[in-house]
KEPA-196379 format. One record per residue: x, y, z of N, C-alpha, C in turn. Coordinates in steps of 0.1 Angstrom, whole numbers. Each point is the difference from the previous one (the first is absolute). Layout:
KEPA-196379
(rec (X Y Z) (X Y Z) (X Y Z)) ...
***
This chain:
KEPA-196379
(rec (212 -81 10) (6 -12 -5) (16 -1 -2)) (rec (5 -10 4) (14 -2 -6) (0 -2 -11)) (rec (6 7 -14) (6 -6 -11) (-1 -13 -2)) (rec (0 -12 -4) (3 -9 -11) (3 -2 -12)) (rec (7 -7 -3) (1 -2 -16) (-7 -15 1)) (rec (-5 5 -18) (-11 -9 -3) (6 -13 -1)) (rec (9 -3 -3) (10 -16 0) (-4 -7 10)) (rec (6 10 15) (-2 -6 11) (-20 -4 7)) (rec (-6 11 -5) (-14 -7 -1) (-9 -9 -9)) (rec (7 -3 -8) (-2 -8 -11) (2 -18 4)) (rec (10 5 9) (4 -11 9) (-10 -10 14)) (rec (-6 12 3) (-6 1 9) (-15 -6 -2)) (rec (-7 1 -13) (-14 2 -1) (0 -11 -11)) (rec (13 -5 -3) (3 -16 -11) (-11 3 -6)) (rec (5 13 -14) (-4 4 -8) (5 2 -12)) (rec (-8 -3 -9) (14 4 -18) (-7 8 -8)) (rec (11 8 -3) (1 13 -9) (-5 -5 -17)) (rec (-15 4 -1) (-7 -2 -13) (-3 4 -11)) (rec (5 19 6) (1 11 -11) (13 10 6)) (rec (6 5 -6) (5 14 5) (13 -10 4)) (rec (14 7 4) (13 -1 5) (3 11 7)) (rec (13 -3 11) (3 7 7) (-2 0 15)) (rec (8 8 5) (3 -8 16) (-6 16 9)) (rec (-12 2 -7) (-4 16 8) (1 -1 20)) (rec (4 13 3) (0 2 14) (-12 0 3)) (rec (-12 -2 9) (-7 -1 7) (-8 5 13)) (rec (-1 14 0) (0 5 14) (-15 -1 5)) (rec (-10 -5 -7) (-12 -1 7) (-8 -14 -7)) (rec (-8 -5 9) (-9 -11 0) (-12 4 -2)) (rec (-7 -4 -11) (-13 1 0) (-10 -10 -4)) (rec (-16 2 7) (-9 -11 -5) (-11 7 -10)) (rec (1 17 -4) (-13 1 1) (7 8 -16)) (rec (-9 -1 -13) (6 6 -16) (2 13 0)) (rec (-7 2 7) (-1 16 -1) (8 11 7)) (rec (10 -8 9) (14 3 6) (11 -2 -8)) (rec (4 -1 -12) (6 -6 -7) (9 15 -6)) (rec (13 -8 3) (11 14 -1) (12 -6 -4)) (rec (10 10 -6) (12 -9 1) (9 -5 10)) (rec (7 -9 4) (6 -5 8) (-15 -8 10)) (rec (-6 -3 -3) (-8 -9 4) (-5 -13 -5)) (rec (-5 -9 10) (1 -11 -4) (-16 -6 8)) (rec (-10 -4 -13) (-13 -4 5) (-4 -13 -4)) (rec (-9 0 9) (-1 -17 6) (-20 2 -7)) (rec (1 -7 -10) (-16 -1 -3) (-11 -5 7)) (rec (-2 3 11) (-5 -4 8) (-17 5 0)) (rec (1 10 -5) (-16 7 -1) (-3 1 -12)) (rec (-6 -12 -7) (-3 -5 -12) (-11 9 -10)) (rec (-11 6 11) (-13 7 -5) (4 17 1)) (rec (13 4 1) (0 13 -4) (6 0 -12)) (rec (-7 17 -3) (5 -3 -17) (7 10 0)) (rec (9 -6 -7) (16 7 -4) (2 9 -12)) (rec (9 13 4) (1 7 -4) (11 1 -12)) (rec (-2 -8 -14) (16 -4 -6) (9 11 -4)) (rec (-8 13 2) (7 10 -4) (14 4 11)) (rec (-7 -6 11) (11 3 9) (9 -13 -1)) (rec (-3 -6 -1) (10 -16 -6) (8 1 -8)) (rec (-4 13 -12) (11 -2 -7) (6 8 -5)) (rec (-4 9 15) (10 16 1) (11 -5 12)) (rec (-4 -11 11) (11 -4 8) (15 -9 -4)) (rec (2 5 8) (22 0 -3) (3 -12 12)) (rec (9 -11 -5) (1 -9 15) (-4 -2 9)) (rec (-15 -4 -6) (-9 -6 6) (3 -18 -2)) (rec (-8 -7 9) (-2 -11 -1) (-16 -8 9)) (rec (-1 -11 -11) (-16 -1 1) (-2 -16 6)) (rec (-7 -8 8) (3 -9 6) (-15 -8 -3)) (rec (-1 -9 -10) (-14 -6 -2) (-1 -14 -5)) (rec (-6 -8 4) (-3 -13 -2) (-6 0 -17)) (rec (-6 16 -2) (-7 -3 -17) (5 9 -4)) (rec (12 -4 -10) (12 12 -2) (-12 6 -14)) (rec (-9 -7 -5) (-6 6 -8) (-8 9 -2)) (rec (-5 3 13) (-9 9 3) (8 16 1)) (rec (16 3 -2) (9 7 -5) (3 2 -8)) (rec (0 2 -15) (-2 6 -16) (7 12 0)) (rec (-2 10 5) (0 13 0) (6 9 12)) (rec (17 -8 1) (11 5 6) (11 7 -6)) (rec (3 12 14) (13 9 -6) (13 -9 -6)) (rec (6 4 -6) (10 -10 -5) (14 -1 7)) (rec (-5 6 15) (11 -1 7) (-12 -8 15)) (rec (-9 -5 -5) (-4 -8 15) (3 -15 -7)) (rec (5 -9 18) (-2 -11 -6) (-6 -8 4)) (rec (-6 -11 -6) (-16 -7 3) (8 -14 9)) (rec (-6 -2 9) (4 -14 9) (-10 -10 0)) (rec (2 -12 -2) (-9 -10 -1) (-1 -6 11)) (rec (-12 -6 8) (5 -9 15) (-14 -9 -4)) (rec (0 -13 7) (-7 -8 0) (-13 4 3)) (rec (4 2 19) (-7 3 10) (2 16 1)) (rec (-8 8 3) (-2 13 -1) (2 8 13)) (rec (-10 -11 9) (4 4 16) (6 -6 5)) (rec (6 -9 -1) (13 -6 1) (10 6 3)) (rec (1 5 -20) (12 16 0) (4 9 11)) (rec (-15 4 4) (-3 11 10) (9 -2 11)) (rec (-7 -16 6) (8 -3 12) (7 0 2)) (rec (11 -3 -14) (13 -4 1) (9 14 -2)) (rec (-8 12 -6) (9 12 6) (-3 -1 11)) (rec (-13 2 3) (-2 2 16) (12 -2 10)) (rec (-1 -18 1) (8 -3 5) (23 4 -1)) (rec (-4 0 -9) (15 5 -7) (5 18 7)) (rec (-9 5 -2) (1 16 3) (3 0 14)) (rec (-9 -10 8) (1 4 14) (12 -8 8)) (rec (2 -8 -7) (13 -8 2) (14 6 -3)) (rec (0 15 -8) (8 7 1) (8 8 10)) (rec (-10 -2 12) (1 11 13) (-1 -7 11)) (rec (12 3 9) (3 -9 11) (-2 12 13)) (rec (-15 9 0) (-1 4 6) (-10 -3 12)) (rec (0 9 11) (-13 -5 11) (-15 3 -7)) (rec (-12 -7 -3) (-11 1 -5) (-10 -2 13)) (rec (-10 9 6) (-8 -1 4) (-13 1 -3)) (rec (-4 -11 6) (-18 -1 -6) (-9 1 12)) (rec (-9 9 0) (-10 4 11) (-16 -1 0)) (rec (-5 -13 5) (-13 -1 -1) (-11 -1 11)) (rec (-10 1 0) (-9 3 13) (-12 6 -3)) (rec (-15 1 7) (-9 4 -5) (-1 15 -2)) (rec (11 6 11) (-2 13 4) (16 -1 3)) (rec (2 20 -3) (17 4 3) (12 -5 -12)) (rec (-5 -8 -7) (10 -2 -12) (8 12 -6)) (rec (-9 9 -3) (7 15 -5) (5 5 12)) (rec (-4 7 9) (9 1 12) (12 -8 2)) (rec (4 -12 7) (10 -5 0) (10 -1 -17)) (rec (-10 0 -5) (10 0 -17) (9 15 2)) (rec (-6 8 1) (5 15 2) (11 4 13)) (rec (-5 -10 10) (11 2 10) (13 -5 -5)) (rec (-3 -13 -1) (11 -5 -8) (11 7 -3)) (rec (-10 2 -11) (7 10 -14) (10 11 6)) (rec (-11 7 8) (8 14 7) (16 -7 11)) (rec (-4 -9 4) (14 -1 6) (13 -6 -8)) (rec (-10 -5 -7) (15 -10 -12) (6 16 -10)) (rec (-8 4 -5) (5 14 -5) (10 6 -3)) (rec (1 2 21) (15 7 0) (13 -8 -1)) (rec (3 -11 -2) (7 -14 -5) (2 0 -17)) (rec (-14 -7 -3) (3 -3 -13) (-14 8 -8)) (rec (6 1 -17) (-13 -4 -9) (-10 -4 4)) (rec (-15 1 -1) (-7 -10 6) (-14 -1 -11)) (rec (-5 -12 -5) (-7 0 -10) (-14 -3 6)) (rec (-9 7 6) (-12 -5 2) (-14 -2 -6)) (rec (-10 -1 -2) (-12 -2 -4) (-7 19 8)) (rec (-5 2 -16) (-8 14 1) (-12 -3 12)) (rec (-1 13 10) (-9 5 10) (-7 -22 2)) (rec (-10 0 -7) (-11 -11 5) (-2 -10 -11)) (rec (10 5 -10) (-4 -2 -18) (4 -13 3)) (rec (-4 -12 4) (9 -13 -3) (-6 -9 -4)) (rec (-8 2 -11) (-11 -11 -4) (11 -6 -11)) (rec (3 -13 -6) (4 -12 -7) (2 9 -9)) (rec (-7 6 -13) (8 5 -12) (8 15 3)) (rec (2 1 15) (9 7 -4) (14 -5 7)) (rec (7 -12 4) (4 -6 1) (16 0 -7)) (rec (-3 2 -17) (10 3 -8) (8 10 2)) (rec (-6 9 -1) (3 15 6) (13 5 12)) (rec (-8 -14 11) (10 4 11) (13 -9 1)) (rec (-8 -14 -8) (14 -5 -1) (13 6 -10)) (rec (-1 8 -13) (7 6 -6) (7 13 6)) (rec (-5 4 10) (5 12 12) (9 0 2)) (rec (5 -21 2) (12 2 9) (9 -2 -11)) (rec (13 8 2) (13 5 -9) (11 -4 7)) (rec (13 6 -4) (13 -4 3) (0 6 14)) (rec (-8 14 0) (-1 7 13) (-9 -4 8)) (rec (-6 -8 -1) (-8 -5 13) (7 -6 8)) (rec (-6 -2 19) (7 -6 8) (-8 -6 8)) (rec (-12 6 -6) (-14 -12 7) (-9 4 -6)) (rec (-13 -7 4) (-12 -5 -5) (-11 4 12)) (rec (-9 4 -1) (-16 -4 11) (-6 -1 -16)) (rec (-6 -7 3) (-12 -8 -6) (-16 -4 10)) (rec (-12 14 -4) (-13 -10 4) (-8 -7 -7)) (rec (-3 -9 9) (-2 -15 -9) (-16 3 7)) (rec (-14 6 -6) (-13 -4 4) (-9 -10 -7)) (rec (-9 -2 4) (-7 -14 0) (-16 3 -7)) (rec (-4 -1 -14) (-14 -1 -2) (-4 -13 0)) (rec (7 -7 -3) (-2 -15 -2) (13 -10 0)) (rec (-5 -13 5) (10 -10 3) (8 3 -13)) (rec (13 -5 2) (11 0 -9) (10 13 -5)) (rec (-7 16 6) (8 2 2) (10 9 5)) (rec (4 -7 10) (12 2 5) (9 -8 -1)) (rec (-3 -14 -4) (9 -3 -12) (8 3 -6)) (rec (-12 5 -8) (2 7 -16) (15 11 5)) (rec (0 2 14) (10 17 1) (6 -6 4)) (rec (1 -17 4) (14 -1 7) (10 -10 -13)) (rec (-8 1 -10) (5 -5 -11) (7 7 -7)) (rec (-5 14 -2) (7 13 -3) (11 -2 7)) (rec (2 8 11) (5 5 5) (10 -8 5)) (rec (-1 -12 7) (4 -6 12) (7 5 13)) (rec (-11 2 10) (8 11 10) (3 -12 9)) (rec (11 7 4) (11 -7 12) (-10 -3 14)) (rec (-5 16 0) (-2 4 12) (-16 1 2)) (rec (-8 -5 7) (-15 0 -6) (-10 8 14)) (rec (-5 4 3) (-9 6 9) (-16 0 -4)) (rec (-4 -8 14) (-16 -3 3) (-6 7 9)) (rec (-6 14 -1) (0 4 11) (-15 -1 2)) (rec (-9 -3 -7) (-12 -1 10) (-12 -12 -12)) (rec (-8 -7 6) (-14 -1 -14) (-11 1 14)) (rec (-8 8 -9) (-13 1 4) (-10 -2 -13)) (rec (-13 -4 2) (-11 1 -8) (0 6 -12)) (rec (2 -1 -13) (3 9 -11) (2 -4 -15)) (rec (-2 5 -7) (1 -7 -17) (-7 -13 -1)) (rec (-15 2 7) (-9 -11 -3) (-1 -3 -15)) (rec (1 12 -7) (-7 0 -15) (9 -9 -9)) (rec (9 -2 7) (12 -10 -7) (4 -12 1)) (rec (2 4 20) (-1 -12 9) (-11 -8 -2)) (rec (-12 5 5) (-16 -10 1) (-5 1 13)) (rec (15 -9 10) (-6 1 14) (15 5 4)) (rec (-5 4 11) (13 2 15) (11 -14 -5)) (rec (-5 -11 6) (14 -10 -4) (5 4 -12)) (rec (-7 -1 -11) (15 0 -12) (1 17 1)) (rec (-3 7 3) (10 10 0) (13 -3 11)) (rec (-1 -7 10) (5 -1 9) (15 -6 -5)) (rec (-7 -12 -8) (12 -8 -6) (4 9 -13)) (rec (-6 8 -5) (6 8 -9) (12 7 3)) (rec (-1 7 14) (12 6 4) (10 -9 7)) (rec (-1 -12 3) (8 -11 1) (10 -1 -5)) (rec (-1 5 -17) (9 -1 -10) (12 3 4)) (rec (-1 8 8) (15 9 4) (11 -9 0)) (rec (-7 -13 8) (12 -11 -4) (4 -10 -9)) (rec (-5 6 -10) (4 -5 -13) (14 -3 -5)) (rec (3 -11 -9) (15 2 3) (11 6 4)) (rec (-3 3 15) (13 10 12) (12 -14 -1)) (rec (9 11 -3) (13 -5 4) (1 -10 16)) (rec (6 -14 -2) (0 -8 10) (12 7 9)) (rec (8 7 -4) (13 5 11) (0 13 -3)) (rec (-2 9 -10) (5 16 1) (-14 7 0)) (rec (-15 -9 1) (-9 12 0) (-3 7 15)) (rec (-9 8 4) (-4 5 7) (-12 3 1)) (rec (-9 -2 7) (-16 0 1) (-2 10 16)) (rec (-1 12 -2) (-6 6 10) (-12 -1 0)) (rec (-8 -2 14) (-14 -4 -2) (-2 3 12)) (rec (-16 9 2) (-8 6 14) (-4 -15 7)) (rec (6 2 8) (-1 -12 13) (-15 2 11)) (rec (-8 11 -6) (-10 4 8) (-13 -4 -8)) (rec (2 -3 -14) (-11 -1 -5) (-11 -9 -4)) (rec (-8 -4 4) (-11 -10 2) (0 -8 -9)) (rec (-2 3 -16) (1 -3 -12) (13 -7 -1)) (rec (9 7 0) (18 -4 -4) (-2 -15 3)) (rec (-6 -1 19) (3 -15 6) (-5 -13 -8)) (rec (-7 3 -8) (-12 -11 -2) (14 0 -20)) (rec (7 0 1) (10 -3 -11) (9 -7 3)) (rec (4 -15 -3) (7 -7 3) (19 9 -1)) (rec (7 3 5) (9 3 -2) (15 -7 10)) (rec (-4 -11 6) (7 -12 3) (13 -4 -5)) (rec (-1 -1 -14) (15 -4 -2) (7 15 -9)) (rec (-6 12 7) (11 13 -2) (1 7 14)) (rec (1 -8 6) (0 2 17) (18 12 -1)) (rec (8 -8 -6) (14 4 0) (2 12 -8)) (rec (-9 4 -8) (-2 12 -12) (-8 8 9)) (rec (-7 2 7) (-9 8 6) (7 9 12)) (rec (-5 14 -1) (-1 9 10) (-11 6 0)) (rec (-4 -3 15) (-9 8 4) (-2 13 2)) (rec (-7 8 -3) (-1 13 11) (-15 -1 2)) (rec (-3 14 13) (-11 1 8) (2 7 10)) (rec (-16 -6 11) (7 1 17) (1 -9 5)) (rec (-4 -11 -2) (5 -15 5) (11 -2 -1)) (rec (1 -9 16) (12 0 8) (14 -9 -15)) (rec (-7 -11 -7) (4 -10 -12) (8 12 -10)) (rec (0 9 3) (4 10 -18) (12 4 2)) (rec (11 -1 -12) (6 2 -1) (8 20 5)) (rec (-11 5 -10) (6 11 2) (-20 9 5)) (rec (2 -1 16) (-9 5 6) (-5 14 7)) (rec (-13 5 -8) (-2 10 8) (-7 4 16)) (rec (1 8 8) (-10 4 11) (6 14 5)) (rec (-9 8 7) (2 10 7) (-2 10 -12)) (rec (-15 1 -7) (0 6 -13) (-8 16 8)) (rec (1 8 -4) (-1 13 6) (-7 11 -14)) (rec (-14 8 4) (0 8 -15) (7 10 8)) (rec (4 16 -10) (3 3 2) (-3 14 -14)) (rec (9 10 2) (-5 10 -10) (9 -4 -16)) (rec (-12 -5 -7) (8 1 -17) (0 -22 0)) (rec (-4 -4 11) (5 -17 0) (2 -8 11)) (rec (1 -11 0) (5 -5 10) (14 -5 3)) (rec (8 -6 14) (6 -7 2) (0 -11 7)) (rec (4 -8 1) (3 -14 3) (13 -8 3)) (rec (0 -7 5) (16 -11 3) (2 -6 -8)) (rec (13 -8 -1) (2 -7 -12) (6 -9 6)) (rec (-2 -10 2) (10 -12 8) (6 -9 -6)) (rec (9 -2 -5) (10 -11 -10) (12 -6 7)) (rec (-3 -11 0) (18 -9 6) (2 6 13)) (rec (-9 5 12) (3 6 9) (6 15 2)) (rec (0 5 -14) (0 16 0) (-11 8 -1)) (rec (-4 11 4) (-10 11 -5) (2 8 -6)) (rec (-8 6 -6) (3 9 -6) (-14 10 -1)) (rec (3 12 -2) (-9 10 2) (-13 7 -16)) (rec (-7 -7 0) (-3 5 -17) (-15 6 3)) (rec (4 15 -13) (-11 9 1) (-7 -4 -13)) (rec (-14 -2 -2) (-6 2 -17) (-10 8 1)) (rec (3 9 -9) (-6 6 -8) (-17 -6 0)) (rec (-11 2 8) (-11 -1 -6) (-4 -10 11)) (rec (-11 -6 -1) (-9 -2 13) (-12 -17 -4)) (rec (5 -5 11) (-10 -10 1) (14 -14 1)) (rec (-13 -12 5) (11 -7 4) (6 -8 -12)) (rec (-5 -1 -9) (0 -4 -14) (15 1 -5)) (rec (5 13 5) (12 12 -6) (8 -7 7)) (rec (1 -6 11) (7 -6 9) (7 -12 -6)) (rec (-12 -10 -7) (5 -9 -7) (7 0 -12)) (rec (-7 10 -9) (10 7 -11) (14 3 0)) (rec (2 4 12) (16 8 7) (5 -8 1)) (rec (-2 -16 5) (5 -9 11) (4 -12 -16)) (rec (-10 -2 -7) (3 -3 -12) (15 4 -9)) (rec (-6 17 -3) (10 8 -9) (13 -5 5)) (rec (0 7 18) (14 -2 7) (14 -12 -3)) (rec (-12 -11 2) (3 -17 -7) (9 1 -11)) (rec (-12 3 -7) (7 -5 -17) (9 9 1)) (rec (-2 13 2) (16 6 -3) (15 -5 6)) (rec (-3 -7 13) (7 -5 4) (10 -7 -7)) (rec (-12 -8 -6) (7 -15 -8) (4 4 -10)) (rec (-2 13 -3) (6 4 -13) (8 5 -2)) (rec (9 5 15) (13 2 1) (-3 16 10)) (rec (-6 0 0) (0 17 7) (-1 -1 18)) (rec (12 6 7) (-3 -1 13) (-12 1 7)) (rec (-3 -11 11) (-13 5 9) (-2 13 4)) (rec (8 10 6) (2 11 8) (-3 9 -9)) (rec (5 0 -12) (-4 13 -12) (-8 -6 -14)) (rec (-8 -16 4) (-16 2 -5) (-11 6 10)) (rec (4 0 14) (-8 6 7) (-4 13 -1)) (rec (15 8 0) (1 14 -1) (-9 7 -15)) (rec (6 -9 -9) (-5 1 -10) (-16 5 -4)) (rec (-5 -11 8) (-14 0 -4) (-8 11 7)) (rec (11 8 10) (-10 13 5) (-1 10 -8)) (rec (4 -1 -16) (0 13 -8) (-10 -3 -10)) (rec (-4 -13 2) (-11 -8 -11) (-12 9 -1)) (rec (-5 0 -7) (-10 11 -7) (-13 -8 0)) (rec (-11 1 6) (-12 -9 -2) (-5 2 -15)) (rec (-1 -14 -10) (-7 3 -10) (-17 8 -2)) (rec (3 5 -9) (-13 6 1) (-14 -10 -4)) (rec (-9 10 6) (-13 -5 4) (-3 -18 9)) (rec (18 2 7) (-2 -14 9) (-4 9 11)) (rec (-6 1 5) (-7 8 15) (9 14 1)) (rec (-3 3 -10) (9 13 0) (-9 10 6)) (rec (5 7 13) (-8 11 4) (-1 16 -3)) (rec (-6 -1 -6) (-3 17 -6) (-8 10 5)) (rec (0 12 -3) (-9 12 12) (-11 0 -9)) (rec (-12 0 6) (-16 -2 -8) (-6 13 6)) (rec (-13 3 -7) (-7 10 3) (0 9 10)) (rec (-1 9 6) (-1 6 14) (7 -3 9)) (rec (15 -11 -1) (8 0 5) (-1 -11 4)) (rec (-9 -12 -7) (2 -12 2) (8 -8 -2)) (rec (2 -16 5) (12 -6 -8) (-3 -11 -6)) (rec (2 -3 -13) (-3 -10 -5) (7 -14 -2)) (rec (0 -13 3) (9 -9 -5) (-6 -1 -13)) (rec (9 2 -9) (-3 -5 -11) (6 -20 -8)) (rec (-8 -6 6) (8 -10 -5) (-7 -11 -11)) (rec (1 9 -13) (-9 -7 -11) (6 -7 -10)) (rec (12 -8 1) (6 2 -13) (-6 -16 0)) (rec (-1 -6 11) (-8 -15 -4) (-9 0 13)) (rec (-10 -7 -1) (-10 -7 9) (0 -13 1)) (rec (5 -6 13) (-1 -17 4) (-6 -1 14)) (rec (-10 -6 3) (-2 -3 15) (6 0 10)) (rec (12 -2 -2) (18 -1 10) (1 17 -1)) (rec (0 8 -9) (6 10 -6) (-6 7 10)) (rec (-13 1 -2) (-10 7 5) (-5 -2 17)) (rec (2 -12 3) (1 -3 15) (9 8 10)) (rec (12 1 -14) (9 8 10) (0 13 1)) (rec (0 10 -9) (-5 14 -2) (-10 2 9)) (rec (-12 -11 3) (-8 3 13) (10 0 14)) (rec (6 -12 -3) (12 4 13) (7 9 4)) (rec (8 9 -13) (6 12 -1) (-8 9 5)) (rec (-12 4 -5) (-4 13 6) (-10 2 14)) (rec (-4 -18 2) (0 1 14) (13 5 7)) (rec (16 -2 -1) (9 1 7) (-1 16 2)) (rec (1 3 -12) (8 19 -4) (-11 5 5)) (rec (-17 -2 0) (-11 8 3) (-1 8 10)) (rec (5 -7 15) (1 6 15) (-12 4 -2)) (rec (-1 14 3) (-19 3 2) (-6 8 -11)) (rec (5 -4 -15) (-4 9 -10) (-10 -11 -6)) (rec (-11 5 -7) (-13 -10 -6) (4 -10 -13)) (rec (-1 -9 6) (3 -11 -12) (-9 -2 -7)) (rec (2 6 -15) (-7 -3 -15) (6 -11 -4)) (rec (-7 -7 -4) (2 -14 -14) (-7 3 -8)) (rec (9 0 -16) (-6 -2 -13) (6 -9 -8)) (rec (-12 -12 3) (6 -14 -8) (-8 -1 -8)) (rec (6 -8 -11) (-1 -7 -16) (0 -10 0)) (rec (-6 -10 -15) (3 -11 2) (15 -5 -7)) (rec (2 -14 -3) (12 -6 6) (-3 -5 -14)) (rec (10 5 -7) (-3 -7 -16) (1 -12 -4)) (rec (11 -7 4) (5 -15 3) (-6 -7 7)) (rec (-13 1 5) (-10 -8 12) (-6 -8 -13)) (rec (-4 7 -4) (-15 0 -11) (-14 -2 9)) (rec (-4 -11 -2) (-14 3 3) (-8 -13 9)) (rec (6 -6 3) (-6 -14 6) (4 -3 10)) (rec (-6 -8 7) (-3 -8 11) (17 8 17)) (rec (14 -2 -7) (4 5 5) (5 14 2)) (rec (-1 10 -12) (-5 9 1) (-7 5 14)) (rec (-10 1 -2) (-12 1 9) (8 2 14)) (rec (0 -17 2) (9 4 13) (12 9 3)) (rec (2 7 -13) (16 5 8) (-7 15 0)) (rec (-9 0 -6) (-4 16 1) (-8 0 13)) (rec (-5 -8 1) (-9 -4 21) (13 0 6)) (rec (15 -2 -3) (8 -1 12) (5 14 -3)) (rec (-1 6 -11) (7 18 3) (-13 6 11)) (rec (-15 -4 -5) (-12 6 7) (4 -2 15)) (rec (7 -14 8) (1 -2 14) (14 7 1)) (rec (12 5 -10) (10 7 5) (-1 17 2)) (rec (-16 0 -9) (-1 14 2) (-3 7 19)) (rec (-9 -13 2) (-6 4 12) (8 -4 14)) (rec (16 -9 -5) (6 -3 8) (12 14 3)) (rec (0 7 -11) (10 11 -2) (-9 10 5)) (rec (-10 2 5) (-6 12 2) (-1 9 -3)) (rec (-7 0 -17) (-3 9 -13) (-11 2 9)) (rec (2 21 -4) (-10 3 4) (-11 8 -10)) (rec (4 0 -17) (-6 3 -9) (3 -10 -12)) (rec (-7 -11 -4) (4 -7 -13) (-9 1 -12)) (rec (10 5 -10) (-5 3 -12) (6 -16 -11)) (rec (-12 -3 -3) (1 -16 -7) (-2 7 -18)) (rec (6 0 -7) (6 1 -14) (-1 -9 -7)) (rec (-15 -2 -12) (-3 -6 -10) (-7 -13 4)) (rec (-8 -7 -6) (-11 -12 4) (13 -12 5)) (rec (5 -5 -4) (5 -8 -1) (8 0 17)) (rec (3 7 7) (4 -2 14) (-8 4 9)) (rec (-15 4 -4) (-11 3 11) (2 -12 8)) (rec (1 -10 0) (2 -11 12) (9 3 11)) (rec (8 7 -1) (8 7 10) (-7 9 10)) (rec (-8 11 -7) (-11 9 12) (-11 -11 4)) (rec (-3 -8 -10) (-13 -3 3) (0 -11 12)) (rec (17 -7 5) (4 -8 7) (2 12 18)) (rec (4 14 -5) (5 5 10) (-11 5 5)) (rec (-15 1 -8) (-8 7 7) (-8 -11 9)) (rec (3 -11 -6) (-4 -15 3) (-1 -1 21)) (rec (22 3 -1) (0 0 12) (2 13 11)) (rec (-7 12 -3) (-7 6 2) (6 15 0)) (rec (6 -2 -10) (6 17 -5) (-15 8 -1)) (rec (-2 13 1) (-9 7 -1) (-5 4 -16)) (rec (-10 -2 -1) (-6 -1 -13) (6 16 -7)) (rec (-3 13 8) (3 13 -9) (19 -1 3)) (rec (4 -9 -1) (17 1 6) (2 -11 -16)) (rec (-9 -3 -7) (7 -14 -7) (-6 16 -15)) (rec (6 -3 -11) (-4 7 -15) (7 -9 -12)) (rec (-13 -2 -7) (5 -10 -14) (1 10 -12)) (rec (11 2 -5) (0 8 -13) (2 -4 -13)) (rec (0 8 -8) (7 -8 -13) (4 8 -12)) (rec (0 14 0) (8 5 -1) (10 13 7)) (rec (8 1 -8) (8 11 10) (-6 13 4)) (rec (-10 1 -10) (-1 12 4) (-14 1 12)) (rec (-7 -13 -2) (-6 -2 12) (8 -4 12)) (rec (11 -5 -1) (9 -3 14) (6 18 4)) (rec (1 4 -8) (8 14 5) (-11 8 9)) (rec (-15 1 -2) (-10 7 -1) (-2 -6 17)) (rec (2 -18 0) (-4 0 12) (14 -1 13)) (rec (8 -4 -8) (12 5 11) (8 9 6)) (rec (-5 13 -8) (3 15 1) (-1 5 11)) (rec (-10 -3 7) (-5 6 9) (8 -5 15)) (rec (6 -9 0) (6 -6 9) (18 3 -5)) (rec (3 6 -7) (18 2 7) (-1 15 2)) (rec (6 -3 8) (8 8 10) (10 -3 6)) (rec (9 10 5) (12 -4 5) (2 -13 9)) (rec (-12 -2 7) (-4 -10 11) (-5 -13 -9)) (rec (2 -2 -14) (-1 -8 -4) (13 -11 -11)) (rec (-3 -11 4) (12 -9 -9) (-7 -13 -10)) (rec (0 2 -12) (-8 -9 -10) (8 -8 -5)) (rec (-3 -12 -1) (12 -8 -7) (-9 -4 -18)) (rec (1 2 -8) (1 2 -8) (5 -15 -10)) (rec (-6 -7 0) (-1 -18 -8) (-7 -2 -9)) (rec (-4 5 -12) (-7 0 -10) (13 -8 -11)) (rec (-6 -10 -6) (11 -8 -9) (8 14 -10)) (rec (7 -3 -9) (7 7 -8) (-7 3 -13)) (rec (-7 -11 -6) (-6 3 -9) (-15 7 -4)) (rec (0 1 15) (-17 5 1) (4 18 3)) (rec (13 1 10) (3 15 3) (6 9 -16)) (rec (4 -7 -10) (3 4 -17) (-14 5 -2)) (rec (-10 -1 0) (-15 2 -3) (-1 17 2)) (rec (-6 8 -10) (1 11 -4) (-4 11 17)) (rec (-11 -8 4) (-11 0 11) (7 4 12)) (rec (9 -12 -1) (11 -7 15) (15 10 1)) (rec (3 3 -10) (16 7 -3) (-7 15 5)) (rec (-16 5 -6) (-1 12 6) (-2 0 16)) (rec (-2 -11 5) (-6 5 15) (14 -4 3)) (rec (11 -6 -3) (9 -2 7) (14 13 -3)) (rec (-6 11 -8) (6 10 1) (-8 12 10)) (rec (-12 -4 0) (-7 9 9) (3 -5 19)) (rec (5 -9 3) (0 -6 13) (13 2 4)) (rec (5 -2 -9) (24 -1 2) (3 14 -5)) (rec (5 9 13) (7 13 -9) (12 0 -7)) 
***
């Protein structure tokens, strides 16, 4: 955080000093009382958290902002107590004030799949020029926004924010925090039905990317080829939109995709010029990720040729289509960080593309955010269809929730001796072990929350060298 004196922040939050005096330097802003320390400002938002009064009595040069000053009677001599009429509004006034201190490019990335990889690509390209603040791994929940915003300081040259959706309103929440001038919408598939209830509401939740966009200086980078994105009315934002993809209408257009050792090459077309791009990693989705990253960095001030060159040295994100050496010389594609219908379908396509003559083995698990309603069953059945379409040789369905994948594959004619239903890591290992040879390639597409269970931790240790 950029250090700020209390008098400056006092004006921003419209507060009144009711106890204490002075103008302490604030080096961190917190919302949880157990984090109180010298040179911090606490917004008293977590009222049900038990307060350690001894900690408050020992703390020096700190500030508490509250709408109930009577709750804070045991404070250190050098703790200043600030009263505000509306605590939530005071907090948001602080957020707006702090964000307004920085005139730097901030890029917001959303999509059902590819957010983390695209965010990491952008960060990698920008880091050669700037100190970059970005969200950590795939941890993009709303309660983490605070630390990411405060991670921006005088040295920060750019920021990249991953904007996830659990329910309607989430992207609007991100935008209110970070006010990204450059926004990316990668794709929209069926997911997060626990919070959004229906596919239509999920599409609308993603459409919040248009919320409060700067009508003059804003940039919207959108996948022109995605069928669900086309359902969003973007007519009034056409002058702000940069299209990416393979279709002719795209401003950043890709063609001539070719698989090679360690990744893919493709030709990027932009304003009648061509650029050769190498992407470490496989799958058409990674072409879209790269196009979005390159376009965003271009608008953030990076030369296009430089951006294309920088992406060559990008390292794929762990457990995102990560190729590993497996038992007995087999190949394991570890794609377990998150499991969605789109990412599972994409991963099956990647395995088909790289397998050549190898035996294709798919270990598929349940998709946590689908829930168990009618839409969920449809999506699991579609994956069963994809198993057939990608010529999977052996299918292992892990967990009762995902049974519809295997049942659909059997219904479509897959040999019953080639389909296995498993529950534990030990059971899965016993079934799959005989098939792991140097002539086999296995897709591991089981959700992270299952893979951290003890039996599946042991399973993974056994199958990956």
